[in-house]
C-alpha positions as CSV (number, residue, x, y, z in Angstrom):
1,M,-29.1,-0.3,-14.5
2,L,-27.5,2.7,-12.6
3,W,-27.3,0.5,-9.3
4,F,-25.7,-2.1,-11.5
5,N,-23.1,0.1,-12.9
6,I,-22.1,1.3,-9.7
7,R,-21.9,-2.2,-8.2
8,A,-19.8,-3.2,-11.2
9,N,-17.6,-0.3,-10.7
10,Q,-17.0,-1.0,-6.7
11,P,-14.4,-3.9,-7.3
12,P,-11.7,-2.0,-9.3
13,N,-11.9,0.9,-7.0
14,L,-11.6,-1.3,-3.8
15,A,-8.7,-3.2,-5.8
16,K,-7.0,0.3,-6.2
17,C,-7.4,1.4,-2.6
18,V,-5.8,-2.1,-1.6
19,I,-2.9,-1.8,-3.7
20,F,-2.4,1.8,-2.6
21,C,-2.7,1.2,1.1
22,H,-0.4,-2.0,0.8
23,T,2.4,0.0,-1.2
24,M,2.3,3.1,1.4
25,I,2.5,0.2,4.3
26,T,5.4,-1.4,2.4
27,L,7.2,2.2,1.7
28,R,6.8,2.8,5.4
29,I,8.3,-0.4,6.8
30,N,11.3,-0.2,4.2
31,R,11.8,3.3,5.0
32,A,11.7,2.2,8.6
33,W,14.0,-0.7,8.0
34,K,16.7,1.9,6.1
35,S,16.9,4.2,9.1
36,Q,17.3,1.2,11.3
37,V,20.1,0.1,9.1
38,D,21.7,3.4,9.2
39,L,21.7,3.4,13.0
40,N,23.5,0.0,13.2
41,D,26.2,1.0,10.6
42,G,24.9,-1.3,7.9
43,K,24.3,-4.4,9.8
44,P,20.8,-5.5,9.8
């Protein structure tokens, strides 16, 4: 049963990791895009 519980608990942790990694990458892209816009005086 312990093995089953560990297996059952893996997907939510994996989902949290995926969401966290996706959020960090998105924030990094947004930050880079904003800095790029600032360099171009507001023109994308």
